[in-house]
N, C-alpha and C positions, 0 to 999 in steps of 0.2 A: 645241623643247620650250617649252610655254606655262607661264608662271609666273602663278599665280593670286594676286592680292592681295586679301586680305579686310580689310575695315574693322572694327576692333575697337570695340565699343561701350563707352562709359565705364562702369566698375563703381563700386560704392560704395568709398569710400576705406577701406582697411583700416588699423587702428592700426599704428603702427610696432612692430617687434618689441621694442624696448627699453621702450616704454610698457606693452605687454602683459605682458612679464616682470615689470616693477615692480609692476603691479597684482596680478598673480597671486602674486607673492612676499608682498606685504602681506596678501592674502587668506589665503594658506596659513599664514603666521606668526600672524596674528590668530586663525585657526581653531584652531591648536595651543594658543595661550594661553587662549582663551576657551571652547573646547569643554567642558572639565571643568565650568566654572561654569554653562554653559547646560544641561548634563546634570543637574547638581544642581538647578537651577531647575525643569527639566521634571519630574524625579522627585518633588521635594517638593511642587510644584504639583499633580501628579496625585494624590498622597496627600491633600493638603488639600482637594481637590475632593470627597472622600468623607467629610468631617468628621462630618456627622450620623450616617451609618451606622457609622463606626468608633467614635464615642463611645457610640452605643447599645449596642454590644457590650462595650466596655471598662468602662463605668460602669452596666451593666445593673442592678446591685443598688441603685444610687442613683436611677436614672431610673424604674424600674417600681414602681407601687403597685397595690393592689387596690381598685377602686371600691366604697365602702360608703356608701350613702345620698347625702346632699347634701354639697357642698363647704363647708368653713368659709371664713370671710372672710380676705382677704389680711392684714388688720390683726391677726387672731388668730394667723396663722402667723408674722408678724413679731414679735409679742409673745413667742411661744415661743422664737424665736431670741434675742431680747433677754434672756430669762431665762438662757440659757446663756452669752451674751456681753454682759454689762451695759455694758461700756465701748465696745462696737463702734459704728461708724457704718454705718447701712444705706445702701447705694449703689444697689441696684436690687431689683426684685421681678419675677419672670417666672413667670406661671402655666403649667402644663403645656399642651401643644398638644392633647392628647386625654385621654380619661377615665383611661387607665392611666399617665399621666405625672406625675411629682412636680413640685412647684413649686420654684423656685430663689430664694433670697434672697442677694443679694450684700452682703457686709459688708467693712469695713476695720477690722481688729482688730490693734492693736499694729504698725502699718505692714505688715501682711500682708493681701493681698486673698484672701478666702475666699468660696467658694460653699457655702451651706448648703442642703441638700435637705430639703424638708418634704413630708409626706403631706398633700395638700390636703383629705382627708376627715376626718382626726383632728387635724391641726395639729401633730403630733409631728415632731420632727427625725429624719430618717433617717440622715443623715451629713453630712460636710463634705469639701471638696476645696480644697486650696490652689491658687490659679490658676497659680502658677509650676510646679506639679507636673503639670499637665494635659499629656498627650502631644501633643495637637494644638496647644497653645500653643508647645511646643518646636519642632514641625514648622514652624509659621508663623514663629517667630523664625529658624530655620535658613534658611528660604526667603527671608525679607526682609532679613536682615543677617548671615547665616552664623554667627550666635551670637557675633559680635565687635563689636557695636554700630555706631557711626557709620562706622567704616572698612569693615566688612562691607557696610553699606548702600551706600556709594560703589562698592565692587567689584561688587555686584549691579547697580547702575544702569549702570556702565560696561560690564559684560558684556552687558546688554540692548541698550545702544546699539550696541555692536560687532556684536551678533547681527543688527541691522537692516543694518548696513554689509555684513556677510558675505552676507546674502541679496541685496542689491543687486549686489554685485560677483561673486556666485557664478554 
């Protein structure tokens, strides 16, 4: 009987089972711990992506105006706001992007940040919105810091970093 000897070619060195198990265990545990945070970030980020469309629906009564003639000046619109809020500090003015869009005047009144919506054709105030009450500001706060301040910000950053590690080890 002839015995055939075959020469084995060297193959790539496989990681030892203990290293593989250790990396897999770390990957699995990190995934269990950080997956809920990554899901929250993905969900809130997806919502925030559509901020203009969502706010156009929610604040339609504040955003939409009927074009009538020529627009009045920004200074006249700001004067109308100052009549209603004499002690306020004007922080910004934003004209509407198109003819049917109201102007926005940002003010700081008694330590509250308000957005005052103005009809750019008449200069009259349409309404106000407290910045902390805006839905998308709450979504952004939840996305960025889980609504718990600095600790939440650190958790979000940690989850994002571990997400990268999970991708690399996955």
